[in-house]
Backbone as JSON, one array per atom type, in Angstrom:
{
  "sequence": "MLAANGSISEVAERLAVSESYVLRAWARQRLGLISVGAQCNHVLPRLTFVCALRSEGLFAPLVLDGPINGRAFRARVEQALAPETSW",
  "N": [[90.97, 76.99, 111.47], [94.22, 77.29, 111.82], [97.44, 77.96, 113.27], [100.77, 77.99, 111.81], [102.19, 76.03, 113.19], [100.16, 74.48, 114.08], [98.78, 75.25, 116.35], [95.99, 76.53, 117.79], [95.79, 78.34, 119.83], [97.83, 80.2, 119.55], [96.98, 81.59, 117.32], [94.65, 82.72, 118.31], [95.68, 84.57, 120.1], [96.53, 86.62, 118.48], [94.37, 87.46, 117.07], [91.63, 89.55, 116.51], [88.24, 90.21, 116.76], [85.83, 92.35, 115.67], [82.7, 93.95, 115.86], [80.56, 96.04, 114.16], [78.22, 98.44, 112.88], [76.62, 100.42, 110.34], [73.96, 102.45, 109.49], [72.49, 103.6, 106.53], [70.5, 105.45, 106.8], [71.25, 107.01, 108.89], [72.94, 108.89, 107.91], [73.64, 112.27, 106.96], [71.12, 114.25, 105.49], [70.35, 115.78, 102.29], [70.41, 118.59, 102.78], [71.38, 118.54, 105.29], [69.95, 119.13, 107.57], [67.56, 118.8, 110.22], [64.4, 118.72, 111.79], [63.94, 119.86, 115.15], [63.76, 117.39, 117.59], [62.8, 115.51, 115.83], [62.71, 112.25, 114.28], [64.44, 109.77, 112.38], [62.65, 108.15, 109.92], [63.04, 106.49, 107.81], [63.13, 103.49, 105.95], [65.57, 101.55, 105.04], [67.49, 99.21, 103.07], [69.64, 96.86, 104.73], [73.13, 96.55, 104.68], [75.91, 94.42, 104.94], [79.29, 94.63, 105.71], [82.26, 92.96, 105.48], [85.61, 92.56, 106.31], [89.23, 92.39, 106.5], [91.65, 94.06, 108.49], [94.72, 95.53, 108.1], [97.94, 97.03, 108.75], [98.65, 98.02, 106.31], [96.25, 98.48, 105.11], [92.8, 97.73, 104.15], [91.74, 94.37, 103.44], [90.5, 91.52, 101.6], [87.65, 92.1, 101.19], [84.06, 91.9, 101.65], [80.73, 92.3, 100.75], [77.52, 91.94, 101.92], [74.07, 91.46, 101.23], [72.0, 92.35, 103.54], [71.87, 91.04, 106.96], [74.64, 89.23, 108.48], [75.19, 85.77, 109.17], [76.28, 83.23, 111.53], [77.3, 80.97, 110.15], [77.92, 81.98, 107.58], [79.83, 83.9, 108.27], [81.86, 82.32, 109.41], [82.56, 80.75, 107.18], [83.57, 82.76, 105.49], [85.8, 83.62, 106.94], [87.36, 81.25, 106.96], [87.71, 80.73, 104.2], [88.62, 83.07, 102.91], [89.77, 85.13, 104.6], [91.59, 83.84, 106.43], [93.48, 82.43, 104.67], [94.8, 84.65, 103.53], [96.11, 85.79, 105.57], [99.13, 86.23, 107.2], [100.75, 84.66, 109.65]],
  "CA": [[91.98, 77.99, 111.25], [95.32, 76.98, 112.71], [98.72, 78.57, 112.98], [101.67, 77.1, 111.07], [102.57, 74.9, 114.03], [98.95, 73.74, 114.44], [98.26, 75.7, 117.63], [94.95, 77.56, 117.66], [95.97, 79.34, 120.87], [98.67, 81.28, 119.02], [96.14, 82.4, 116.44], [93.72, 83.47, 119.16], [96.4, 85.68, 120.72], [96.74, 87.69, 117.51], [93.13, 87.69, 116.33], [90.61, 90.39, 117.15], [87.01, 90.3, 115.98], [85.05, 93.51, 116.08], [81.43, 94.04, 115.13], [79.9, 97.34, 114.18], [77.39, 98.61, 111.69], [76.19, 101.77, 110.02], [72.75, 102.5, 108.67], [72.52, 104.76, 105.64], [69.51, 106.42, 107.27], [71.89, 107.89, 109.86], [73.72, 109.89, 107.2], [72.98, 113.56, 106.79], [70.34, 114.4, 104.27], [70.9, 116.71, 101.32], [70.69, 119.88, 103.4], [72.02, 118.31, 106.58], [69.13, 119.7, 108.63], [66.41, 118.03, 110.66], [63.63, 119.45, 112.79], [64.25, 119.51, 116.53], [62.92, 116.33, 118.13], [62.37, 114.58, 114.78], [63.45, 111.0, 114.17], [64.52, 109.23, 111.03], [61.66, 107.11, 109.71], [63.33, 105.8, 106.55], [63.43, 102.06, 106.02], [66.51, 101.26, 103.96], [68.06, 97.87, 103.21], [70.88, 96.78, 105.49], [74.25, 95.91, 104.02], [76.95, 94.0, 105.87], [80.62, 94.7, 105.12], [83.22, 92.16, 106.24], [86.96, 92.61, 105.74], [90.31, 92.35, 107.47], [92.38, 95.33, 108.56], [96.16, 95.47, 108.36], [98.54, 98.37, 108.74], [98.68, 98.46, 104.91], [94.9, 98.81, 104.69], [91.78, 96.69, 104.18], [91.85, 93.33, 102.43], [89.46, 90.47, 101.56], [86.34, 92.68, 101.49], [82.84, 91.22, 101.24], [79.5, 93.03, 101.05], [76.34, 91.08, 101.88], [72.78, 92.13, 101.25], [71.34, 91.91, 104.76], [72.76, 90.69, 108.06], [75.45, 88.03, 108.32], [74.96, 84.78, 110.22], [77.5, 82.56, 111.97], [77.84, 80.09, 109.11], [78.51, 82.81, 106.53], [81.03, 84.52, 108.81], [82.89, 81.29, 109.53], [83.0, 80.41, 105.83], [84.39, 83.86, 104.99], [87.09, 83.58, 107.64], [88.13, 80.08, 106.52], [87.99, 80.71, 102.77], [89.25, 84.28, 102.39], [90.6, 85.88, 105.54], [92.69, 83.03, 106.95], [94.55, 82.22, 103.7], [95.53, 85.88, 103.23], [96.76, 86.25, 106.8], [100.42, 85.59, 107.48], [101.0, 84.68, 111.08]],
  "C": [[93.09, 77.77, 112.26], [96.57, 77.74, 112.3], [99.61, 77.55, 112.28], [102.06, 75.88, 111.88], [101.36, 74.11, 114.52], [98.31, 74.17, 115.74], [97.23, 76.81, 117.44], [95.11, 78.64, 118.72], [96.85, 80.49, 120.4], [97.89, 82.18, 118.08], [95.22, 83.28, 117.27], [94.39, 84.66, 119.82], [96.52, 86.87, 119.78], [95.47, 88.1, 116.78], [92.17, 88.55, 117.15], [89.41, 90.47, 116.22], [86.2, 91.45, 116.54], [83.79, 93.58, 115.24], [80.88, 95.45, 115.28], [79.09, 97.46, 112.9], [77.03, 100.08, 111.53], [74.94, 101.66, 109.17], [72.81, 103.76, 107.81], [71.53, 105.82, 106.08], [70.12, 107.39, 108.28], [72.67, 109.02, 109.19], [72.92, 111.19, 107.08], [72.23, 113.59, 105.47], [70.96, 115.5, 103.4], [71.28, 118.05, 101.96], [71.36, 119.74, 104.76], [71.23, 118.83, 107.76], [67.99, 118.76, 108.98], [65.69, 118.84, 111.73], [64.0, 118.97, 114.19], [63.27, 118.46, 117.02], [62.45, 115.32, 117.09], [63.26, 113.34, 114.77], [63.45, 110.54, 112.73], [63.53, 108.08, 110.9], [61.88, 106.34, 108.41], [63.62, 104.33, 106.81], [64.29, 101.74, 104.8], [67.07, 99.85, 104.15], [69.38, 97.92, 103.98], [71.92, 96.03, 104.68], [75.28, 95.56, 105.08], [78.28, 94.0, 105.13], [81.58, 93.96, 106.03], [84.57, 92.27, 105.55], [87.98, 92.47, 106.87], [91.08, 93.66, 107.39], [93.83, 95.05, 108.92], [96.69, 96.89, 108.39], [98.62, 98.92, 107.32], [97.3, 98.86, 104.41], [93.95, 97.64, 104.8], [92.07, 95.63, 103.13], [90.75, 92.3, 102.63], [88.08, 91.04, 101.89], [85.19, 91.83, 100.96], [81.66, 92.08, 101.66], [78.33, 92.08, 100.87], [75.09, 91.93, 101.92], [72.0, 91.6, 102.44], [72.35, 91.54, 105.83], [73.53, 89.41, 107.77], [75.11, 87.06, 109.45], [76.28, 84.08, 110.53], [78.13, 81.68, 110.91], [78.52, 80.89, 108.0], [79.81, 83.45, 107.02], [82.16, 83.5, 108.91], [83.44, 80.9, 108.16], [83.91, 81.49, 105.26], [85.76, 83.86, 105.64], [87.94, 82.43, 107.11], [88.56, 80.18, 105.06], [88.76, 81.94, 102.26], [90.19, 84.96, 103.37], [91.8, 85.08, 106.03], [93.79, 82.79, 105.92], [95.38, 83.47, 103.41], [96.29, 86.41, 104.44], [98.06, 85.5, 107.0], [100.72, 85.74, 108.97], [102.47, 84.6, 111.29]]
}
């Protein structure tokens, strides 16, 4: 992934990668109540959502069933995120 002039340092100055996740088990249940001291014991599948954020909104979204690895992330950046990004 290179800038128009071929300098990866210019791309690195403008690129921010953030990682976060949400588990559906953390969401409130139907009534929104839980006993004091209770913990969530639900085992739900994990979904990974990858996209880019611009001032206009989200673009190039991808949802994976399970966690993402380095190869999948790099492929997504090279094939979808980088081409849609105008530096």
